C-alpha positions as CSV (number, residue, x, y, z in Angstrom):
1,M,2.7,19.5,5.5
2,A,0.8,18.3,8.6
3,N,2.3,16.3,11.4
4,T,5.1,14.1,10.1
5,R,6.1,12.3,13.3
6,G,5.9,8.6,13.4
7,L,6.9,7.7,9.9
8,A,9.9,5.4,10.2
9,V,11.5,4.4,6.9
10,F,14.2,1.7,6.7
11,F,15.4,-1.1,4.4
12,A,14.6,-4.5,5.8
13,W,16.0,-7.9,4.9
14,L,13.2,-9.9,6.7
15,V,9.5,-10.0,6.5
16,C,7.8,-7.6,8.9
17,P,6.4,-9.4,12.0
18,A,2.9,-10.6,11.8
19,A,0.8,-8.8,14.4
20,G,-3.0,-8.2,14.2
21,A,-4.1,-8.6,10.6
22,F,-1.4,-9.7,8.2
23,Y,-1.9,-9.6,4.4
24,N,0.5,-11.2,2.0
25,F,-2.2,-11.3,-0.7
26,D,-0.8,-14.7,-2.0
27,E,-4.1,-16.6,-1.5
28,L,-5.8,-14.3,-4.1
29,S,-6.3,-15.3,-7.8
30,C,-4.3,-12.5,-9.5
31,L,-3.5,-12.2,-13.2
32,P,0.1,-11.8,-14.3
33,S,-1.0,-8.8,-16.3
34,G,-2.6,-7.1,-13.3
35,G,-6.0,-5.6,-13.2
36,S,-7.6,-8.0,-10.8
37,A,-9.8,-5.7,-8.8
38,F,-9.4,-5.7,-5.0
39,T,-11.9,-3.1,-4.0
40,D,-14.5,-3.9,-1.3
41,A,-13.3,-7.5,-1.4
42,G,-15.3,-10.0,0.6
43,G,-14.2,-13.3,2.2
44,F,-11.1,-13.1,4.4
45,Y,-10.6,-9.4,3.8
46,G,-14.2,-8.5,4.7
47,Q,-14.0,-10.3,8.1
48,D,-11.5,-7.7,9.4
49,G,-13.9,-4.8,8.8
50,L,-11.7,-3.1,6.3
51,R,-13.1,-1.5,3.2
52,W,-10.4,-1.4,0.5
53,L,-10.4,1.4,-2.0
54,N,-8.8,1.6,-5.5
55,F,-6.5,-1.4,-5.2
56,F,-5.7,-4.2,-7.7
57,C,-3.6,-7.4,-7.3
58,I,-1.0,-8.8,-9.7
59,N,0.8,-12.1,-9.8
60,A,4.1,-10.4,-9.8
61,A,6.1,-13.6,-9.9
62,A,4.4,-14.7,-13.2
63,F,4.7,-11.1,-14.5
64,S,8.5,-11.3,-13.9
65,A,8.8,-14.9,-15.3
66,M,7.0,-13.8,-18.5
67,N,9.5,-10.8,-18.7
68,L,6.6,-8.5,-19.3
69,D,8.6,-5.5,-18.1
70,P,11.9,-6.3,-16.2
71,H,12.1,-2.7,-15.0
72,S,8.7,-2.6,-13.2
73,G,8.5,-2.2,-9.5
74,Y,6.0,-5.1,-9.4
75,N,9.0,-7.5,-9.6
76,R,10.8,-5.8,-6.7
77,A,7.8,-5.6,-4.5
78,V,7.4,-9.3,-4.0
79,I,8.4,-10.2,-0.4
80,S,6.2,-13.3,-0.2
81,S,5.5,-14.9,-3.6
82,P,3.6,-14.6,-5.9
83,N,1.2,-11.6,-5.5
84,V,1.4,-8.0,-4.6
85,L,-1.3,-5.3,-4.3
86,H,-1.0,-2.2,-6.4
87,S,-2.8,1.1,-6.7
88,S,-4.5,1.8,-10.0
89,Y,-2.1,3.9,-12.0
90,T,-2.5,7.2,-13.7
91,F,-0.7,8.8,-16.6
92,G,1.2,11.7,-14.9
93,G,-1.3,12.5,-12.1
94,A,-1.5,11.2,-8.5
95,S,-2.6,7.6,-7.8
96,I,-4.7,7.3,-4.7
97,A,-5.7,4.1,-2.8
98,G,-6.5,3.2,0.8
99,F,-8.7,1.4,3.3
100,E,-11.4,2.5,5.7
101,F,-12.3,1.1,9.2
102,P,-16.1,0.9,10.0
103,R,-15.4,3.4,12.9
104,K,-12.6,5.3,14.6
105,T,-9.6,2.9,15.2
106,C,-6.2,3.4,16.7
107,F,-3.8,1.4,14.5
108,V,-0.2,0.8,13.4
109,T,0.8,-0.4,9.9
110,E,3.9,-1.8,8.3
111,A,4.5,-3.0,4.7
112,F,7.0,-3.1,1.9
113,Y,6.5,-0.6,-1.0
114,T,7.9,0.1,-4.5
115,G,7.0,2.6,-7.2
116,S,5.3,0.4,-9.8
117,W,6.6,2.4,-12.7
118,M,8.5,5.3,-11.2
119,N,11.8,5.9,-9.3
120,N,12.2,8.7,-6.8
121,M,8.4,8.8,-6.5
122,D,6.8,10.4,-3.5
123,L,4.4,8.1,-1.5
124,Y,2.3,10.1,0.9
125,F,0.6,8.5,3.9
126,Q,-2.5,10.3,5.2
127,V,-4.7,9.2,8.1
128,Y,-8.1,10.7,8.3
129,N,-10.7,10.8,11.0
130,Y,-14.2,11.2,9.5
131,G,-12.7,13.4,6.7
132,D,-10.3,15.5,8.9
133,I,-6.6,14.8,8.3
134,V,-4.8,13.8,11.5
135,F,-1.4,12.7,10.0
136,S,0.4,13.3,6.7
137,G,3.9,12.0,5.9
138,V,5.9,11.2,2.8
139,A,8.6,8.6,1.8
140,R,10.5,8.4,-1.4
141,V,10.2,5.0,-3.2
142,G,11.4,3.5,-6.4
143,C,11.3,0.5,-8.8
144,T,14.7,-1.0,-7.8
145,A,14.1,-2.3,-4.2
146,A,11.2,-2.8,-1.8
147,L,11.3,-0.3,1.1
148,S,9.8,-1.3,4.5
149,I,7.8,1.6,6.0
150,R,6.2,1.5,9.5
151,L,3.5,4.0,10.4
152,S,3.4,4.6,14.2
153,E,0.1,4.6,16.1
154,Y,-2.6,7.0,14.8
155,C,-6.3,7.1,15.4
156,G,-8.7,7.6,12.5
157,T,-11.2,6.1,10.2
158,S,-9.0,5.7,7.1
159,L,-5.5,5.4,5.7
160,M,-4.9,6.8,2.2
161,W,-1.7,6.3,0.1
162,I,-1.0,8.9,-2.6
163,A,1.7,8.2,-5.2
164,N,3.0,11.2,-7.1
165,G,5.9,12.3,-9.3
166,G,9.1,10.4,-10.1
167,V,11.2,9.4,-13.0
168,S,10.1,6.5,-15.3
169,C,12.0,3.3,-14.8
170,S,10.2,1.6,-17.7
171,A,10.9,2.8,-21.2
172,G,9.6,6.2,-20.6
173,S,6.2,5.1,-19.3
174,P,4.4,7.9,-17.5
175,K,2.4,5.6,-15.3
176,V,2.3,6.6,-11.6
177,G,1.3,4.1,-8.9
178,F,2.7,2.0,-6.1
179,S,3.0,-1.7,-5.2
180,M,2.8,-3.2,-1.7
181,D,3.4,-6.6,-0.1
182,N,3.2,-8.1,3.4
183,L,1.0,-5.5,5.0
184,A,0.6,-5.8,8.8
185,V,-2.3,-3.8,10.4
186,T,-2.2,-3.8,14.2
187,V,-5.4,-2.5,15.8
188,V,-4.4,-0.9,19.1
189,S,-7.9,0.1,20.2
190,Q,-11.3,1.2,19.0
191,P,-12.4,4.2,21.1
192,A,-16.1,4.2,22.1
193,P,-18.2,6.2,19.6
194,N,-19.2,9.7,20.6
195,P,-22.7,9.9,22.0
196,P,-25.3,11.5,19.6
């Protein structure tokens, strides 16, 4: 495992502080059954320069009210109602999602996470700088409660989340993926590009 400093994991009772770009995803039109694509989204999300990769949104409040699956982590991921973002899920393999900056950026992130369908699931955080990994850390998340995770300052061009493993919390479903709400992305600096 590469450098794991700077990954602080703690349970939080309050919403993480808004600093820089703050995403609660609640202004999106998300279906209660999920599957509303949130990849390379325009509008508000395009203005901050981020390119979103392999994410979907779900109206988790409606999902819960319809009792579609009371054991799902979607229900527990809601910090601000009604929506959460989730990675596309896989059946037994790793689920990968992330975002890219247009150029090297030094940033800090904080959000609330759950395993969408798995308890004791490993959620890896990997920061890349033009394809080279500069940070890798892991936290254990589950379906029963949202976990607040803050990633200390790193400089790179992308942040990738990789969900893997775990034990099903939903009638034996082998779906692997994670849910996220109230993401704060603080841009600390954008170093000048290297000369050609």
